All heavy atoms as an XYZ file, in Angstrom:
678
protein
N     290.567    129.380     41.723
C     289.199    129.597     41.302
C     289.072    130.974     40.647
O     289.830    131.884     40.970
C     288.250    129.522     42.495
C     288.099    128.161     43.132
S     287.390    126.895     42.064
C     285.696    127.367     42.025
N     288.101    131.070     39.784
C     287.791    132.323     39.105
C     286.357    132.725     39.430
O     285.472    131.882     39.477
C     287.922    132.173     37.591
C     289.319    131.881     37.136
C     289.747    130.570     36.967
C     290.204    132.912     36.875
C     291.033    130.302     36.549
C     291.498    132.653     36.458
C     291.903    131.338     36.300
O     293.173    131.069     35.885
N     286.155    134.009     39.635
C     284.812    134.558     39.757
C     284.392    134.906     38.333
O     285.041    135.726     37.674
C     284.824    135.812     40.631
C     283.471    136.360     40.932
C     282.686    135.457     41.874
O     283.228    134.846     42.787
N     281.407    135.367     41.635
N     283.333    134.280     37.843
C     282.893    134.458     36.464
C     281.555    135.184     36.458
O     280.624    134.800     37.164
C     282.776    133.094     35.749
C     282.196    133.261     34.354
C     284.140    132.417     35.690
N     281.488    136.232     35.653
C     280.255    136.983     35.462
C     279.811    136.750     34.017
O     280.548    137.049     33.081
C     280.450    138.490     35.718
C     281.040    138.734     37.116
C     279.142    139.241     35.504
C     280.186    138.246     38.267
N     278.619    136.174     33.856
C     278.042    135.958     32.534
C     276.996    137.038     32.304
O     275.994    137.099     33.025
C     277.374    134.589     32.454
C     278.294    133.384     32.625
C     277.494    132.147     32.970
C     279.091    133.152     31.365
N     277.243    137.909     31.343
C     276.268    138.935     30.995
C     275.242    138.288     30.075
O     275.579    137.848     28.976
C     276.942    140.115     30.309
C     278.091    140.779     31.069
C     278.589    142.005     30.306
C     277.697    141.149     32.481
N     274.000    138.210     30.517
C     272.959    137.518     29.759
C     272.095    138.465     28.950
O     271.515    138.078     27.949
C     272.091    136.707     30.719
C     272.866    135.590     31.391
C     271.969    134.764     32.267
C     272.706    133.510     32.670
N     271.826    132.394     32.893
N     271.972    139.707     29.415
C     271.175    140.738     28.742
C     271.570    142.066     29.369
O     272.333    142.089     30.334
C     269.681    140.479     28.948
O     269.314    140.739     30.295
N     271.052    143.173     28.872
C     271.374    144.457     29.499
C     270.914    144.541     30.954
O     271.400    145.377     31.712
C     270.635    145.484     28.644
C     270.441    144.817     27.324
C     270.275    143.355     27.643
N     270.008    143.658     31.362
C     269.500    143.693     32.739
C     269.691    142.374     33.482
O     269.262    142.255     34.630
C     268.020    144.050     32.729
N     270.349    141.393     32.867
C     270.482    140.092     33.507
C     271.898    139.564     33.465
O     272.618    139.742     32.494
N     272.265    138.882     34.558
C     273.609    138.302     34.637
C     273.552    137.059     35.505
O     272.576    136.807     36.216
C     274.609    139.308     35.213
C     274.455    139.539     36.693
C     275.249    138.863     37.610
C     273.504    140.415     37.175
C     275.082    139.060     38.969
C     273.337    140.631     38.529
C     274.133    139.951     39.435
N     274.633    136.292     35.460
C     274.798    135.132     36.319
C     276.195    135.195     36.909
O     277.160    135.538     36.214
C     274.625    133.847     35.506
O     274.894    132.715     36.302
N     276.304    134.867     38.182
C     277.600    134.843     38.872
C     277.944    133.375     39.110
O     277.141    132.625     39.645
C     277.485    135.600     40.187
C     278.763    135.712     40.951
C     278.570    136.497     42.245
N     278.555    137.926     41.982
C     277.515    138.725     42.228
N     276.396    138.249     42.730
N     277.604    140.014     41.980
N     279.149    132.972     38.712
C     279.604    131.589     38.833
C     281.013    131.568     39.432
O     281.725    132.570     39.393
C     279.663    130.933     37.448
C     278.415    131.038     36.621
C     277.424    129.972     36.963
O     277.788    128.838     37.217
N     276.149    130.340     36.968
N     281.410    130.406     39.914
C     282.810    130.173     40.319
C     283.287    128.962     39.531
O     282.692    127.894     39.622
C     282.915    129.934     41.820
C     282.706    131.210     42.607
C     282.842    131.023     44.110
N     284.027    130.314     44.546
C     285.223    130.868     44.766
N     285.398    132.155     44.569
N     286.238    130.140     45.178
N     284.336    129.182     38.734
C     284.869    128.123     37.893
C     286.337    127.914     38.222
O     287.052    128.843     38.610
C     284.753    128.486     36.412
C     283.339    128.596     35.900
C     282.184    128.230     36.525
C     282.947    129.118     34.633
N     281.106    128.482     35.729
C     281.534    129.031     34.565
C     283.633    129.655     33.553
C     280.815    129.450     33.447
C     282.924    130.073     32.445
C     281.526    129.963     32.395
N     286.795    126.684     37.984
C     288.206    126.364     38.208
C     289.081    126.810     37.043
O     290.262    127.093     37.239
C     288.380    124.867     38.459
C     287.829    124.449     39.807
C     288.213    123.036     40.177
O     289.256    122.546     39.711
O     287.462    122.425     40.950
N     288.515    126.862     35.846
C     289.262    127.295     34.664
C     288.385    128.241     33.848
O     287.164    128.238     33.981
C     289.655    126.101     33.762
O     288.479    125.459     33.300
C     290.535    125.108     34.513
N     289.028    129.042     33.022
C     288.300    129.891     32.087
C     288.820    129.609     30.685
O     290.003    129.414     30.479
C     288.422    131.402     32.411
C     287.714    131.732     33.706
C     289.857    131.855     32.478
N     287.898    129.536     29.738
C     288.227    129.296     28.339
C     287.771    130.486     27.521
O     286.944    131.286     27.966
C     287.531    128.028     27.836
C     288.024    126.776     28.556
O     289.254    126.633     28.728
O     287.178    125.956     28.948
N     288.268    130.598     26.301
C     287.882    131.708     25.422
C     286.401    131.667     25.072
O     285.749    132.696     24.996
C     288.727    131.701     24.144
C     290.178    132.102     24.358
C     290.334    133.532     24.824
O     289.671    134.434     24.267
O     291.115    133.760     25.761
N     285.876    130.461     24.838
C     284.463    130.290     24.481
C     283.903    129.150     25.329
O     284.552    128.114     25.485
C     284.299    129.965     22.981
C     282.843    129.719     22.634
C     284.869    131.092     22.123
N     282.708    129.373     25.889
C     282.036    128.342     26.688
C     280.565    128.277     26.295
O     279.994    129.260     25.826
C     282.154    128.614     28.208
C     283.600    128.580     28.662
C     281.495    129.914     28.597
N     279.976    127.117     26.483
C     278.536    126.957     26.322
C     277.944    126.861     27.712
O     278.392    126.051     28.541
C     278.209    125.704     25.518
C     278.510    125.865     24.047
O     278.279    126.971     23.518
O     278.988    124.908     23.423
N     276.938    127.693     27.983
C     276.281    127.709     29.283
C     274.784    127.823     29.062
O     274.321    128.780     28.431
C     276.805    128.876     30.130
C     276.226    128.935     31.503
N     276.603    128.067     32.496
C     275.294    129.740     32.042
C     275.931    128.349     33.591
N     275.123    129.358     33.341
N     274.058    126.827     29.533
C     272.603    126.792     29.389
C     272.161    126.994     27.932
O     271.226    127.738     27.644
C     271.944    127.817     30.310
C     272.196    127.554     31.775
C     271.608    128.585     32.712
O     271.170    129.672     32.252
O     271.585    128.310     33.923
N     272.892    126.359     27.012
C     272.527    126.395     25.608
C     272.943    127.640     24.848
O     272.597    127.801     23.689
N     273.691    128.536     25.504
C     274.146    129.772     24.860
C     275.666    129.745     24.793
O     276.338    129.368     25.759
C     273.670    131.019     25.646
C     274.200    132.296     25.016
C     272.153    131.046     25.732
N     276.224    130.167     23.665
C     277.669    130.260     23.494
C     278.140    131.641     23.953
O     277.661    132.665     23.462
C     278.040    130.032     22.027
O     279.430    130.047     21.874
N     279.060    131.657     24.933
C     279.608    132.894     25.488
C     281.089    132.984     25.168
O     281.795    131.978     25.190
C     279.477    132.909     27.017
C     278.071    133.070     27.521
C     277.249    131.972     27.708
C     277.568    134.327     27.832
C     275.952    132.109     28.186
C     276.267    134.470     28.309
C     275.474    133.361     28.486
O     274.201    133.510     28.957
N     281.549    134.208     24.906
C     282.975    134.420     24.704
C     283.523    135.308     25.819
O     282.822    136.162     26.358
C     283.258    135.035     23.334
O     282.574    136.251     23.188
N     284.786    135.065     26.150
C     285.472    135.835     27.176
C     285.689    137.249     26.652
O     286.300    137.441     25.609
C     286.803    135.172     27.512
C     287.648    135.819     28.589
C     286.929    135.805     29.933
C     288.979    135.079     28.697
N     285.179    138.251     27.362
C     285.269    139.637     26.900
C     286.172    140.487     27.777
O     286.678    141.505     27.327
C     283.886    140.281     26.848
C     282.896    139.583     25.929
C     283.284    139.731     24.475
N     282.298    139.137     23.605
C     281.413    139.831     22.912
N     281.392    141.137     22.943
N     280.543    139.187     22.152
N     286.363    140.097     29.039
C     287.230    140.862     29.947
C     287.847    139.903     30.952
O     287.176    139.048     31.503
C     286.429    141.939     30.670
N     289.155    140.073     31.154
C     289.847    139.276     32.162
C     290.349    137.959     31.604
O     290.384    137.767     30.413
N     290.715    137.081     32.519
C     290.616    137.234     33.956
C     291.607    138.273     34.487
O     292.728    138.381     34.000
C     290.918    135.852     34.513
C     291.601    135.106     33.428
C     291.235    135.771     32.138
N     291.112    139.038     35.460
C     291.920    140.091     36.086
C     291.813    139.967     37.599
O     290.772    139.617     38.127
C     291.426    141.473     35.677
C     291.475    141.730     34.187
C     290.957    143.088     33.843
N     289.511    143.115     34.087
C     288.739    144.171     33.889
N     289.255    145.292     33.459
N     287.441    144.115     34.123
N     292.911    140.321     38.268
C     292.940    140.288     39.728
C     292.562    141.666     40.255
O     293.263    142.638     40.000
C     294.339    139.911     40.230
C     294.444    139.819     41.731
C     293.586    138.697     42.308
O     293.695    137.563     41.885
N     292.736    139.037     43.247
N     291.450    141.775     40.983
C     291.063    143.074     41.545
C     292.074    143.568     42.575
O     292.728    142.767     43.248
C     289.719    142.786     42.225
C     289.229    141.523     41.614
C     290.454    140.743     41.251
N     292.163    144.876     42.706
C     292.981    145.461     43.763
C     292.345    145.114     45.106
O     291.128    144.895     45.192
C     293.070    146.974     43.585
C     293.791    147.448     42.320
C     293.690    148.959     42.193
C     295.246    146.996     42.328
N     293.141    145.061     46.167
C     292.599    144.694     47.481
C     291.476    145.635     47.939
O     291.520    146.841     47.705
C     293.809    144.819     48.404
C     294.999    144.706     47.514
C     294.576    145.304     46.202
N     290.471    145.038     48.568
C     289.383    145.789     49.197
C     289.251    145.260     50.621
O     290.226    144.775     51.186
C     288.051    145.621     48.427
O     287.656    144.252     48.480
C     288.168    146.082     46.982
N     288.053    145.284     51.157
C     287.848    144.789     52.513
C     287.870    143.262     52.609
O     287.788    142.711     53.694
C     286.541    145.335     53.086
C     285.323    144.928     52.259
O     285.499    144.449     51.125
O     284.201    145.107     52.760
N     287.954    142.569     51.469
C     288.119    141.112     51.483
C     288.853    140.662     50.227
O     289.007    141.427     49.281
C     286.777    140.395     51.650
C     285.846    140.539     50.492
N     285.036    141.619     50.306
C     285.590    139.697     49.459
C     284.319    141.455     49.207
N     284.636    140.306     48.682
N     289.320    139.425     50.257
C     290.089    138.882     49.132
C     289.168    138.524     47.978
O     288.045    138.056     48.186
C     290.860    137.653     49.586
N     289.642    138.741     46.766
C     288.896    138.437     45.554
C     289.658    137.424     44.718
O     290.877    137.492     44.604
C     288.716    139.696     44.699
C     287.800    140.698     45.289
C     288.157    141.774     46.056
C     286.386    140.743     45.170
N     287.048    142.469     46.424
C     285.937    141.865     45.894
C     285.449    139.943     44.536
C     284.592    142.199     45.986
C     284.113    140.276     44.624
C     283.695    141.400     45.344
N     288.915    136.515     44.106
C     289.492    135.675     43.059
C     289.602    136.525     41.802
O     288.987    137.580     41.699
C     288.592    134.473     42.769
C     288.574    133.469     43.914
O     289.601    133.319     44.595
O     287.514    132.835     44.114
N     290.364    136.032     40.834
C     290.412    136.722     39.547
C     289.014    136.725     38.938
O     288.253    135.776     39.089
C     291.386    136.036     38.599
C     292.837    136.257     38.971
C     293.764    135.685     37.919
O     293.845    136.260     36.817
O     294.380    134.652     38.209
N     288.687    137.817     38.249
C     287.358    137.994     37.676
C     287.440    137.882     36.152
O     288.308    138.497     35.521
C     286.762    139.364     38.080
C     285.416    139.592     37.407
C     286.648    139.470     39.599
N     286.527    137.101     35.581
C     286.408    136.968     34.132
C     284.970    137.312     33.753
O     284.031    136.902     34.434
C     286.742    135.541     33.698
N     284.814    138.067     32.669
C     283.484    138.492     32.227
C     283.225    137.929     30.832
O     284.027    138.111     29.917
C     283.357    140.036     32.200
C     281.961    140.453     31.771
C     283.710    140.627     33.565
N     282.091    137.247     30.712
C     281.663    136.651     29.448
C     280.386    137.321     28.968
O     279.581    137.799     29.761
C     281.363    135.163     29.632
C     282.565    134.282     29.777
C     283.186    134.126     31.011
C     283.075    133.590     28.691
C     284.285    133.300     31.160
C     284.178    132.761     28.828
C     284.777    132.614     30.060
O     285.869    131.797     30.195
N     280.195    137.306     27.643
C     278.962    137.795     27.024
C     278.650    136.882     25.840
O     279.543    136.219     25.300
C     279.120    139.240     26.565
N     277.387    136.838     25.431
C     277.026    135.992     24.291
C     277.852    136.332     23.048
O     278.138    137.503     22.775
C     275.544    136.313     24.062
C     275.051    136.783     25.395
C     276.219    137.531     25.989
N     278.222    135.294     22.314
C     279.020    135.469     21.094
C     278.392    136.432     20.105
O     279.094    137.171     19.427
C     279.218    134.127     20.381
C     280.377    133.331     20.926
O     281.238    133.898     21.624
O     280.415    132.118     20.654
N     277.050    136.403     20.009
C     276.395    137.144     18.935
C     276.349    138.647     19.151
O     275.999    139.380     18.234
C     274.979    136.610     18.685
C     273.985    136.919     19.784
C     273.855    135.811     20.820
O     274.581    134.816     20.747
O     273.011    135.961     21.710
N     276.686    139.151     20.352
C     276.624    140.605     20.530
C     277.953    141.252     20.143
O     279.013    140.650     20.264
C     276.188    141.019     21.957
C     277.275    140.728     22.985
C     274.864    140.366     22.328
C     277.024    141.386     24.334
N     277.883    142.484     19.681
C     279.064    143.228     19.254
C     279.822    143.755     20.468
O     279.308    143.763     21.592
C     278.654    144.399     18.363
O     277.955    145.365     19.148
N     281.013    144.247     20.233
C     281.804    144.856     21.309
C     281.079    146.079     21.875
O     281.090    146.304     23.087
C     283.195    145.238     20.804
C     284.092    145.853     21.864
C     284.416    144.930     23.042
O     284.348    143.699     22.902
O     284.748    145.468     24.130
N     280.447    146.843     21.022
C     279.699    148.023     21.481
C     278.540    147.608     22.392
O     278.313    148.228     23.439
C     279.174    148.810     20.283
C     278.449    150.084     20.685
C     278.019    150.876     19.475
O     278.901    151.462     18.806
O     276.799    150.896     19.203
N     277.819    146.560     22.000
C     276.727    146.063     22.845
C     277.265    145.547     24.178
O     276.666    145.780     25.231
C     275.963    144.946     22.141
C     275.092    145.425     21.002
C     274.499    144.269     20.228
O     275.266    143.422     19.713
O     273.265    144.221     20.151
N     278.408    144.844     24.127
C     279.026    144.371     25.363
C     279.320    145.538     26.289
O     279.018    145.481     27.485
C     280.318    143.591     25.074
C     281.172    143.383     26.298
C     280.772    142.500     27.295
C     282.364    144.081     26.460
C     281.551    142.320     28.437
C     283.141    143.901     27.595
C     282.734    143.018     28.577
N     279.905    146.604     25.776
C     280.220    147.778     26.602
C     278.944    148.373     27.201
O     278.935    148.775     28.373
C     280.966    148.830     25.779
C     282.343    148.397     25.300
C     283.322    148.166     26.436
O     283.247    148.817     27.463
N     284.243    147.242     26.249
N     277.868    148.423     26.431
C     276.591    148.937     26.931
C     276.039    148.054     28.049
O     275.573    148.554     29.071
C     275.566    149.047     25.802
C     275.907    150.138     24.796
O     276.755    151.013     25.095
O     275.322    150.105     23.694
N     276.072    146.737     27.848
C     275.572    145.803     28.867
C     276.409    145.927     30.134
O     275.867    145.942     31.239
C     275.630    144.368     28.361
C     274.643    144.012     27.287
C     273.956    144.869     26.468
C     274.253    142.702     26.904
N     273.167    144.158     25.597
C     273.326    142.827     25.843
C     274.607    141.428     27.340
C     272.742    141.718     25.219
C     274.027    140.330     26.722
C     273.101    140.482     25.683
N     277.728    145.983     29.971
C     278.653    146.100     31.104
C     278.301    147.341     31.921
O     278.144    147.270     33.142
C     280.083    146.169     30.568
C     281.185    146.052     31.588
C     281.889    144.859     31.733
C     281.570    147.129     32.390
C     282.925    144.736     32.638
C     282.604    147.012     33.301
C     283.271    145.817     33.418
O     284.300    145.699     34.325
N     278.152    148.469     31.256
C     277.824    149.724     31.945
C     276.455    149.648     32.619
O     276.283    150.121     33.749
C     277.873    150.887     30.963
N     275.484    149.043     31.958
C     274.136    148.936     32.520
C     274.107    148.058     33.767
O     273.332    148.310     34.699
C     273.169    148.392     31.469
N     274.961    147.035     33.798
C     274.960    146.097     34.924
C     275.899    146.493     36.059
O     275.816    145.920     37.149
C     275.290    144.691     34.423
C     274.151    144.016     33.663
C     274.651    142.816     32.880
C     273.045    143.611     34.629
N     276.779    147.456     35.840
C     277.721    147.850     36.888
C     277.057    148.153     38.228
O     277.576    147.725     39.255
C     278.567    149.046     36.446
C     279.854    148.628     35.813
C     280.739    149.813     35.505
O     280.269    150.866     35.096
N     282.019    149.629     35.702
N     275.940    148.879     38.279
C     275.340    149.163     39.587
C     274.901    147.908     40.354
O     274.882    147.915     41.580
C     274.124    150.032     39.242
C     274.446    150.637     37.918
C     275.250    149.588     37.197
N     274.586    146.829     39.642
C     274.109    145.596     40.273
C     275.212    144.597     40.585
O     275.038    143.736     41.438
C     273.114    144.885     39.351
C     271.884    145.660     39.012
C     271.092    144.904     37.962
O     270.849    143.717     38.088
N     270.714    145.604     36.912
N     276.331    144.672     39.864
C     277.363    143.638     39.940
C     278.644    144.240     40.522
O     279.360    144.981     39.840
C     277.637    143.029     38.538
C     278.641    141.889     38.643
C     276.345    142.558     37.894
N     278.923    143.899     41.773
C     280.080    144.470     42.459
C     281.386    144.241     41.704
O     282.243    145.119     41.622
C     280.178    143.893     43.872
C     281.277    144.518     44.700
C     281.299    144.024     46.123
O     280.638    143.008     46.440
O     281.982    144.660     46.939
N     281.535    143.044     41.118
C     282.777    142.728     40.403
C     283.034    143.655     39.231
O     284.179    143.877     38.851
C     282.745    141.280     39.910
C     282.778    140.241     41.006
C     281.399    139.897     41.560
O     280.417    140.638     41.299
O     281.292    138.884     42.253
N     281.994    144.221     38.649
C     282.175    145.137     37.523
C     282.560    146.530     37.982
O     282.975    147.358     37.168
C     280.894    145.200     36.678
C     280.395    143.877     36.099
C     279.152    144.113     35.239
C     281.473    143.153     35.320
N     282.450    146.797     39.269
C     282.832    148.112     39.812
C     284.193    148.123     40.466
O     284.685    149.168     40.859
C     281.777    148.562     40.845
C     280.408    148.800     40.265
C     279.468    149.446     41.278
N     279.426    148.785     42.576
C     278.566    147.822     42.916
N     277.685    147.388     42.050
N     278.582    147.294     44.132
N     284.825    146.961     40.594
C     286.126    146.875     41.249
C     287.208    147.564     40.424
O     287.106    147.677     39.203
C     286.518    145.418     41.474
C     285.632    144.626     42.421
C     286.017    143.152     42.396
C     285.725    145.178     43.839
N     288.258    147.979     41.102
C     289.438    148.542     40.439
C     290.440    147.398     40.209
O     290.608    146.525     41.050
C     290.095    149.631     41.303
C     289.171    150.745     41.674
C     288.805    151.565     40.475
C     287.922    152.720     40.919
N     287.065    153.202     39.895
N     291.096    147.444     39.051
C     292.047    146.387     38.684
C     293.422    146.949     38.472
O     293.607    148.070     38.177
C     291.572    145.673     37.419
C     290.269    144.928     37.648
C     289.047    145.551     37.455
C     290.288    143.628     38.085
C     287.858    144.872     37.675
C     289.093    142.943     38.295
C     287.893    143.575     38.100
O     286.734    142.898     38.325
């Protein structure tokens, strides 16, 4: 299984568990592309599945980095060490 984080906006995200990850997926009518991962987090106080981060196709890499940074305080998977 994969822990999937869908970045929906600078302030919104969705957490999913998927059996596979693809380069591009459609979710709730929006096309998302794989932007980070899948990566296996370093061990913490519990086991983690590999993490994959998606963002809408239409945003630039710079916007993705901004959204990622803005959501880090809310999304534990974005703060993990890999």
